[in-house]
C-alpha positions, 0 to 999 in steps of 0.5 A: 309051442304057441306062436302069435303072428302079426301081419301088417304089411299093407291094408289088412291087420291080421292077428293069429295064434298057432299051436304047433302041438295041436295044429289049432289056429285062432285068427282075427282079420280086419280089412281096411278096404272101406277106408281106402275105397274112396281113394281108389287104392291104398293110402300108406299113411292111412294104412299105418294109422289104422294098424295102430288102432286095430292091432292091439284090440284084435290081439285082445280078442284072441286072448279072450278066446285062448287064454292068458297072454303069459301062455304065448311062447313066441311072437312072429311078425311081418318084417317085409316086404311091404309099406314102411309105416305099416310094417313098423307098426306090427314090428314095434308091437311084436317087439314090445310085447315079446320084450315084456313077456321075455319070449323069442320074437322073429321077423317073417318074410311076407311072401314066405308066409304066402308060399307056406299058406297051403300047409294050413290045409289038410292037403298040403305039398311036400318039398320040392315044389313050384310056387306061383305067388300072385297078389296086388304087389307081387308076381313070382314063380319060385322054386321051393327046394326046402324051407327057406331054400328058394330060387326065383325063376320069374317075376313081373317087370312092371305091374303085379297081377293083382295091380293089373286087375285093379287098374283094369277094373277101375277102367270098367267103372268097378269099385276098389278093390277091383280084382274080385269085381272084375272076375265076377263081371267076367263070369257073366259071359262065356265068351268075348268078341275081344282078344287080348295079347298074352304078354311075353309068352313068345320070349324065352324065360319066365318073367312077366309083364302086365303093364302093356295088357293094362294099356290094351284094356284102356285102348279097348275101353276108349274105342268102345265107349260108352260101354254097355253091360255086355261090352263091359263083361266081354272086356273083363272076360278077355282081360281075365283070360289073357292073364290066366293064359299067361300064368298057365303058359309060364307055369307049364314052362317052369314045371318042364324046366325044373322037372317038378310035378307039384305046383303051389298057387298062393296070394290074393289072386290065387283065390280067382276061380278061373285061375284055379280051374285052368291051373288044376287042369294043367296039373292034371294033364301033366300028371302032377298036383296043384295046391291052394291055401284055404280061401281065408288064407289067400289074402294077407293074414296073420295065420300064414305069418304065425305058421311060417314063424313057428316053423323057423322058431322050432328050428331054433331061429331067433332075431337079435335085439336090434331090428329093422323092417325091410320094405324091399326084401328078396325071398332068395336071401332067406336062409334054409332051416331044418324041419 
């Protein structure tokens, strides 16, 4: 089965084609970073308009490389969660194309795409596993028992990890998107005179909170202004270590509570090298294993949607003719499928 995947939940237009027989993937990705940079964050209306402009040409690029559009067997698209207007662009295009070709179409959960993204690497996990899903909009600890059988163990009560990175980076005068910029700045030093709190680690449960950490960063910046380069790097280092330590502690606790030995780390923040080093050591110390998507599949992309959709389509799942998008959609509401 050859499945075309469309991702348009936020500010990346991702198009991919996945062949379930050969495992081959064709992918195109357009990032709107430059368009939103001057505003310091994503502007939903601009994001939606850019998806309209970019999606169809990216599909054409893939088809020029792959072959006739009539050879596509099914289409998967991001149904949610995400920005309403952006989701509608992908859904409308996917539905219209599927209707014209008279082929099946399926709306995919964005976070299930991230959760399954490590399956696109040569070293992939078997169910059950624990998934840490960390991005600009989400921070989730999920027990994945089988495809579609997910239980949320913990989630953020306020800012997501990626959002906290971006906001703290802005305090340090770094350009948007700030997460990678802050990580690069932190890598310029091996220590820091500052010690940031590790939020909620002394409370029971597995939920997260990062808004207070962001406020602590703000106070630190104000107390040490004007910032020289050394101070900026030390603040970035202290902030990143606090976030990574918090995620490590919660992952360690979740692995112990569930008795699971396999950990998946996915989402845009999953590309953070400091986080990867710390969680890889955690898994090794526990005698378990940790899995990451290939770097190109950490950020939002069409490949993860094509793959997640393909797994459900192969199991016989299809959407009704009437559709909607779900800007808010809990991963726990998904149905388990075989395969």
